[in-house]
N, C-alpha and C positions, 0 to 999 in steps of 0.2 A: 582270380589271381590279382586283379587290380585292387580289390578290397584288401587282400592280404598285404600287398606292397604299401598301401595307404596306412595300414595298421603298424607296419614296421617303421615307416617314416615318422609316424606320430609317436611311437615308443622311443625312437632316437631323440626326437625333440624334447620329450618329457625328461629323458635321462640327462641330456645336456643341461636343461634348465635346472634340474635338481642339483647337479654337480655345482653349478654356479651359485645356487643358494647356500649350499653347505659351506663353500669356500668363504662366505661372508659371515659365518656364524662362529661363535666361540666353541672350543673343544671339538672342532671338526664335525659338528652336527650330532654329537652324542648327547643323551639326555642329561642335562646339568643336575637335575635332582637325583638321578641315578648315581652320578659321580659323587655327589655329596653324601650318599649313603653307601659308598664303596662298591658300586656296581657299574659295569660298562654296558650301556644299552644304546644300540644304534636307533636312530630315528630318521624319518623322511622330512623332518622340519616343517610339517604341516602346522604344528602348534608351537608358537614362539612367543617370546616376551623381550622387550627392549628396555634396557636400563637407562638411567638418566645420562650416562656417558655414551649413549648410542651404541652399546654392544648388544648383539642379538643372541639369545639363548634358545635352545630347542628342548622340547619335552615329548615324552612318549604318550602323555595323556593330559587332559584338562585337570584331572585330580592332582597329578604330579606338579603341574604349573601352579595350582592353588596352594599346595603345601609349600612350594618354593617361595612364593611371593610373601608368605607370612613372615619370613626372615631372610630376605634375599641376600643381604650383605654377608651374614654368617654362612649361608648355604653356598655362595660363590667361593668363599675362602675354603670351605671344606672340599668343594669340588676341585679347586686348584691344588690343594694338598694331595688328594688321591691321584689326580692326573699327573702330578710331578713324580710320585712314587712309581706309577706305571711307566713313565718315560724312562726313569733310571733303570728299571727292570728290563725294558726293551733294549737299552744300550748294552747292558751286560749280556743279554742273549745274543745280540747281533755281532758282538765283537769277535765271536768265533768264526764269522764269515770272512774276515779279512786278516791278512798277515801284515807285518810291518812292510814287507816288500810291496804289497798292494797299495798301501798308504803312500809309500815313497813314490811310486809310479803316478799315483793320483795327484799328489801335490806338485810333482814336476810338470805334469800337464796343465794343472790349474795355474801355476805361475806363468808358464809360457803363453797360455791363452790370454790371461789378463794383460800381460806385457804387450802382446801383439795388438791389443785393442787400444794401447796407450803409447803409440809411437816407440815401441821397443823398451819402455821403462815400466817398472812395477811401482805403482803409486801406493804410498803408505802414509797414514796420518800418524805423526809423532804427537801423541796426546799430552805428554808431559811438557814439551816445549811449545805445543800449539802450532806446529809446522806441517806442511805437506811435503813429503820426501819423494824424490824420483830416484829409484834404485835400479841397478843392473844386477841381474841374476847370475850368480857364480856356480854354486853347487849345493846339494843337500848334504849336510854334515852327518846327521844320524836321525833316527826316529825312535822315540820312546813310546811305551805303552803303559797306560794306567788302568788297571782293571775296573770296569764299570763306568769309566769317565771318558775314555777315548784314546786317541793317539796324538803324539806331539812331535812332529818333525822340526828340527832346527836347521835353518837354511842360511847359507852365506850369501850376502849381497855386498855391493859397494855403491857409493853415491855416484850418480851419473857425472862423468867428467872428472872424478877424483878417485882413482883406484886405491889410493892409500887410506881413504876414509871408508872403513869396512863396518858392516853391520851383521849381527846374528839375529835373525828373526824367527820366532817360534810361531807355529800354526797349531791351533786346537782343532782336530778333526774328529768327527763323531759319525758312527753309522746310524742311519735313519731310514726306515722303510726299505732296507736292502741296498742302500746307496750311501756313499761317503759324502759328507758335507763339511765345509769349513765354518766353524763356529766363531773363531777369533784369530786375528793376526796381531802379534805383540812383539815389540822390541825387547829382546833379552839382553843384548850387549850393543853398545854404540861407541863410535869413535871419540877419543879424547886426546888432546895434545899433552904429551908428557916427554920431557927430556928432548924436545926438539923434533919429535916424530909422533905420528898418530898411532894410538894403541886401542885395543878393545877393552871397554870397561863395562861391568855388569850394572844394569839399571836398578834403581831402587824406587819403588818396591818391585821386587822380582815377581815374575808370574807365579801363581799359586802352585802350578804343577812342578815347580822346582823345589818347593819346601820339602825337606827330607821326610819320607814316610815309607817304611819298609813293608808294613802290613797292608792288607786289602781293606777297603772301607767296611766298617761294621765289625771288625775282628776285636777291637778293644772296646771296653765299656764306655769310655768317653771319647767323643769325636776329637779329631786333630784339627789344628787351626786351618790347615790347607783344605779340609773338607768343608769347613764353614765358609771360607773364602770362595771355594768353588760354587757353593750354593748361591752366594751373593752375586757372583759374576754371571752365573747362569740366569738368574732372575733379571739382571740388567739387560742381557742379550735378548731374553724373551720380550721384555717391555719395548726394546728398540725395534724388534721385528713387528710389533703391533702398531708402532707409530712411525712407520716408513723410515727407520734408521735413526730416529731421534729418541733420546731418553727424556720424557716429559714428566715434570713433577709440579704439583700444585702447592704453592706456598700456603700452608694452613693459617697463616696470620694475615696475609694481604689478599689471598685469593688469586694471586698472579700465577699464570701458567708459564713455567720456566723450562726452556730447552737447554739441556746440559750435556757436556761431553765428559765421559768417564776418564779419570786419570789413574786412580789406583786405590787399593785398600791399605789402611794403616795397620801396622802391627803395634801392640799385640791384640789378639782376639781374646775377648773376655766372656765369662759365664756368670750369670747371677746366681748367688747361693740361695736366694729366696725361692725362685721358681724354676731354675735350671735353664732359662733362656740364654741363648748366645747373642752377643752383639759385637759389632765392629764398626769403626768409623771409616769413611771413604772420602776421597777428594773428587770433586767434579768442577769443571770450568764452564761458565756460562757461554753458550754458543755465540760466536762472533766477537769474543773478547779474548784478551791475552792475560788479564790480571784480575778477573772477577771470579774468585773461587768460593765454592760452597763446601761445607763439611756436612755430609749426609750420614746419618746413623742407620744401620740395618739391624733390626731385631729379628731373631730366628727362633723357631720352635722345633723341637725334635719329637717325632712321633713314628712309632714302628721302625725305628732305626734310621729314619731319613730326616734330613734337616731342610726346612723350607722357610723362606722369608715370610714373616708374619706382619711386620710393621716397618715403615720407612719414615724417618723423621729428620727434619732439618735441624742440625745442631748449631751451625754457624753460617752467617750470611755475609756477603761483601757489602761494606758501606764506605762511602767516600769520606775521608778525614784528612785535612791538611794537604790536599792535592793528590792523595793516593788512596788505594783501596786497602782496607784492613778487614779482618773477620770479627764479627760481633756475635757473642753467644746468644742463642735463643733459649737454651736451658742447659743445665749441667747435671751430671750424675755422680757428684762427689760423695754423696751420702749413701750410695749403693754399695753393698758388700759383694765383691766379685772375686773370682779366681781367674788367673791368666792361663789360657789354653796353649800348650806347647805345639 
């Protein structure tokens, strides 16, 4: 009996240790070479490889590891692409588990819990103005559902101490592993002084989920602008999660590692006639500043009906001129033949 209990305790220790190891690896411990080949293969992470940027990948065998290392950059990109498609498919499958009423109840609890931890106010970052807001929760206006992408409750708030300064905040909620999670909090409408009183005005750029689209993703031959923007913002959120809430970009010219705060995606979205790639420009602000803006271009590929970020390039950088910051072009795409995506 004593030997049996010892074995049970040892098994528990090994299980806990294994869970901790997998949490520190990419793709949840799945074989990265398998993902690159379009397969989902679970591993115990006994065989691993660490990249130059200190990311750890798991393999099902030494042979898989050897094949992967021959072209690690390409194989990582292929693995990311397949993993992204799998994630979208999971979202579609799990949306049937939750109704809009479930989401409304979830977000109500989420807001109240977060407010209770912050002296009764809901903290929100105004990325466009670079300010931290303290909001008081009023009520949930309504909840929208977008097939395959999640739910979008619109919630009424007002500024603490100023009930006439009202906000309409959108939440992007997705099902993941049988649970609801908040992906993003975004200001949809903010107060503006007009004719002597405060009124609600829609922010520009507006959240991608408000761009008109009546059909489900994939029903038209060509992707819509909102689908491209969704892929860009999903990629930004994924990168922030990997870097403890920061979006980190390495300046390919100076080698500087820059921490950036996402502001928004420019319209219009374009598509190259030459190879069919999509691209869009985005605004980021350098963390800790109010007036140092970067223009970052996202280039996206379409494969098997899904859009994924393939390349991220710095288009414009802030430089001090005559006592103020202006944006200087790193490159331009004036000679590219493109179509505007509606």
